[in-house]
N, C-alpha and C positions, 0 to 999 in steps of 0.2 A: 560615530556610533552616538544615533541619538534614543535614549530611552522609550520604550512605546509605555504611553501612559493614556489613561483616558482620555477619549476625545473632547470630554467638555467636563467641566469642574462638578464636583460631586455636591458642591455647597449650593446654598439659597443667594441667589444676588440680589432679589427685593428686601431692601431692609425694613418695609411697611410690615412684609409678609412675616419675618423674623422678629422685629423689637414692637412692633405696634406703637401704639401712641404713650409717649411718657411725660404727663402733666406734672409730675413732679419735679422735671428740670426747670432750672431759673428761665424766666421769662427771655424770649431771644435765643436759647441754646439750642442746638440741633444735633441730630444724629445723621452721620454721613460715612462718607468712604474715603481714604485718605489717597491723593494723588502724587504717585513717584514719581511723575515730572516737575512737581512743583517745588523747588528748592527749599520754600519757606515749610511746605507740610513736612519734607524730609528731616529739615533741620530741627522742626519741633518735635518731631518723633525719636529723632537722635538725643536732644535733650532730655526728655521723659525718660527714655531708658537708661539714660546714664546717671541721672539723678535717682532712679530706681535703684539702680545698683550700688551708688554711693551709700543709700542709707542702709541699704539692704548688709552690705559688707566693708563698708568703707571706703572703697574707691571704685571710679568706674572701669569698664573695660573695652566696651563696646563703642563700633564707630557707626559712619553712614553705610558703610557697605553690610554692615550686620542686619541695618534697617532695609535695607533694598532688598535683602533676600524675602524678609516679609512680604514686601508691599508692591516690587515691581512686577510689570507684565508676564516674565518670564516665568513666575512663580503661582500665577493665578488658577491652572488646572488642578493644583494641588492646595493652595492657601486661599483664604479670605479673610479681610479687614474691615475693622469698624473705627469711628473714631468720635467722640463727645467734643462739639466746639462751642465755645462760649459766644455771646455777643456780639463779639470781633472776630471772630469765625478763628480764633485762637484755637488748638487742638488740646483738651486738657485731658483727655482719656484716651486709650488705645486699645483695643481688643485684637487679637490675630490668633486665626485657627489654622492648623497643618493637618492635613488628610494623610497622617504618617503611616498608617498601615491597617490591614483589617481589623476594625473594631479598637483601634487607638487614635483618638484625635487629639492633638497638642493644643493647649491653649495658652496664650501670652495674656496677661491681664495687669495693666499698668495704670495708676490715676496719680495726677498731679498732685504732688506731696504739698503744694502752696494753698489748695483749697481750703475751705471751712470744713469741719467734717461731716455735716448735714450734707453739703453738696457733693463733697467727694463721696459719700456714702450712695447717693442717687446715682452718680455717676457709675461707680462699682455693680451696683444693680442693673444698670442698662448692659453691661458688659458681660454679666453672668446671665442674663435674660436673652441676649444675642449668641452666647454662645450653646446655649441649651436649645436653640431654635435649631442652630448650624449641627449640632449633634444628632438631631432626628433627621435632617436632611440627608447628612452623608451617612448615617447608619441605614435610613431607608434606601438610599442609593445603592450600599452595598449587599442590603436584602439581610438585614440583622432584626435582632430583637431586641438588642441592647447595645448602646453606644458608650464608650467611656471617654471621658472628657479626662486627661491626663496635664494638669499645673504644676509649677512651682512655685515654691517661697523660699527666702533666705532662713535661716533656722533662726534669726533674730529679728525677724519683721512682723511684729505683734500686730501692726493693722493689718496686714496682709491675712494673718491667721485668723484674726475674728472674723473677718470677711467672707473666708472660704468655709468656715465652719457654718457660719449664717447662710449660706449658699448650698448648703447639705453636702460639702467637699470632706473627705476623710484622708486625714494624714498616714499615708501608709509606707513611708521608707525615708530613709535617711541617707544622703551620699556626703563622701568626704572629697573636698576637692584638694589635690595634692601636689605640691611642687616639689622637683628638684633640680637643684643648681647645677650647671654646667661648667667646665672648666677648660680651656683650650688643647690642654693635653690628652684629655679624654677622647679627642677626634683619632686615637689609634686603639681604643678598647676593643675593636673588633679588626681582623686584617683587612676587610674593605666591606664597605656599606653596601654596595652593588650587589655582591656575591661572596659569602665564606661558608667554611662548614669545618664542622669540629664533632667528633663520637658519636656519627652518623647522623647527625642534624644538617641540614643546608638551610641558611637564610639566604633569600636574594630577591631582588626588585622584581616586581612583574614586569613580565617583557615588553618591548615598545618595539612598534613595527617602523619601516622606513619614514611614515610619514608621521611618526612622534605618537603615536595613539597607541594605548595600551593594548596588548595581548588580550583579545575576548575571552580565550580559554580560562586565562590568568584570573581576570575578573570574576570569572564563575565561579572558580576555586576559592578565591577570598570569600564571596558571598556564601558557598554552600559551608565551609568551613566555621563562619561565623554564626550562620543560622543554627547549624549543629552545636557549637559550643555553647551557645546562650538558650537553646531549647528550654530548658529547664529553669532559666532563672527567672527571678522577678519578672514580671510584667511582661514577657517576652512574647511578641505577636508576629504573625509571620509577614515578613516584607518581601514583596516580588524582588526578582534581579533589578528590573527595570527601576521602580520605587526606589530601590537601594542606591543606585548607581546617579540617579537623576538627585537623589537628597544630598547625595556627599560631594556632588559635582556644584550643589549650589553655594557651598561653605565658601566664602571669601576666602580662606587660607588653602583651599583645595590645591594640591600640586599631586600630579601621576607619581611624581618621583619620591612621593611618602608612602606609596602601597608595598609592603613587604610579603611575602609567603616565606614559610617555613615547612621544608618537606623532609620526611624521614628517607633514608638511604639504605634500608635495609634491605632490599632488591634495587641492586644498581641501576638496571635499565628501566625501572618504574619507579620513578620517586614518587613518595605517596604526602600529597599535602597535609598537614595538620595541626598548621598553625597560620595565623594573620596578624597583620598589624595594619591600620590605618591612620595616619598622623597628618595634622595640618598646621601649616605655619599661623604663628600668631603675632600679628604685629604689635609695636609698642610706641607711644608717641614720646616717651622719656628715656629710652635706652635701646639694647639689642632686642630685636624680634625672639620670638621663642617656638618652641616645639609642642604640640597638644596630641596625645595619643587619644584621638577619637573612638578608635575601637583594637581591643587587643583579645585574641581568641585561641585556644587551644583545644583540640578534639580529647575528649575523656581516655581515649586509650592511649595519647601520646604525654600524657602527664607523669612527671618524674622523670623524663628525658631532657629536660633542661630547655625546653623550647620557648618557654616565656621568657626566660632569662636572656635567651640569646635573641629575641626579637627587641627587647628592651635595651639590651645592650647596643644593638644595631640604632635603634633610633637616638640613643645619647650620643654614640658617636657622629651620626649624622648632624646630629644639633650643632655639637663642638666643631666639626669639620665647616658647618654653614657659619660661624661666628656668633652663633647663638647663646645665651647664658642660661637658658632652664628649658625642661620640659615637665608639661603640666599634664595630669589626668584626672579622670572620676573614677572612683571605686563604691560600690557599694557597702555600706557600714555593716549590714548583714549578711556579706557574701559567703556563701556555703564552702566556695573553692579556697577560702584564706588567702585570696589574693593580696590582701593588704598586708600580711607579713613580708610576702616578696617584696613589695613596693618600699616598706619601711627598710627593710633589709638591705635594699639598694640604693638608699638616702633619701625617698621620698617624705615629704611631711607635710600634714593634713594645714592647708590655708585657712579654710573656713567651709561650713557645712551647707548645704541647700537640702530641701525635701520635695519628695513626690505626695501630691494631693490628688484623689481621685473622685470621682462622681460618675456611676452608672446610670444614665437616661434612657429610659424605656422609648423604644422606637415603635410607634402607631402609623397604619396607614399602608397604602400601596406602593411598593417599591417604583421609583420612578427611571431607574436606570441602575443595570447591574454592573459593577466594576470589578 
């Protein structure tokens, strides 16, 4: 099952067209693209990312696989990257953009923490200028009048906040990154993580064929439920089924046996999909792995039936059965559904806080491609 994606990238591949000249960079410094086949480039990007995380929240969590999601050839139709190299060709700043959904472009902005303030600021400006040009390119390709750049920052990263404000971004949302410890005895929290039911609600893994691949209709149901469940949530943008599946499969922790559907059994012969949970495996260099809830959504008409709690109980039991020690997730600090109350009641606590920063870029010119 290969998702149908645009035949070519919507991004501009020519750096000169997007960045132009930057005389402010120190002599001998260059603007370039990273090479995923160069182990030195990948190693340097990994160190930059981990330093960025360590400074922002106190510890690093990403690894080589997370970097390769951004820079490898497999993601080139939906992503683009830029780096700033010093006179010794060492990468000192990195920008990555992701054509996530119609009108929404994600942007990663990382600058070496060891640079002098004035040089770091110039590198930051290069990344912002490049991202603006890419927003125009992808917005034009999609036939839009305005393209949103969506980037993030850790709550306590003052340097990043100053740069974002100076580049015209607005802080628009906060997100609680929550963690719940898991104990081995919780493997029996539900009768079976493959399929179980209670009080007219059934939770089950998405079906699998003889070839081990997931049932296409089940994946469609997962996508449809999540699209409907989040339609009125903050910054929700319609994402096609193909974009959704491709993006989730890119995650280094992706596992088909971490996708669950919840169904109402009010009509026994016609179970109604009303909830979905997609999780991933999170690796750890110092202890057991964990599970991360990438998505959990419940249709409005089914709320109050215990669907969300049943799905969360299932992912906890699954993590315990796999010998994992935690389940983590992200929740909107201003969620209108009160989901945080459910999480806290089930044992989740906030580990750190991240923020969303947005900038709307006007798109000019004639679209070069419709996507």
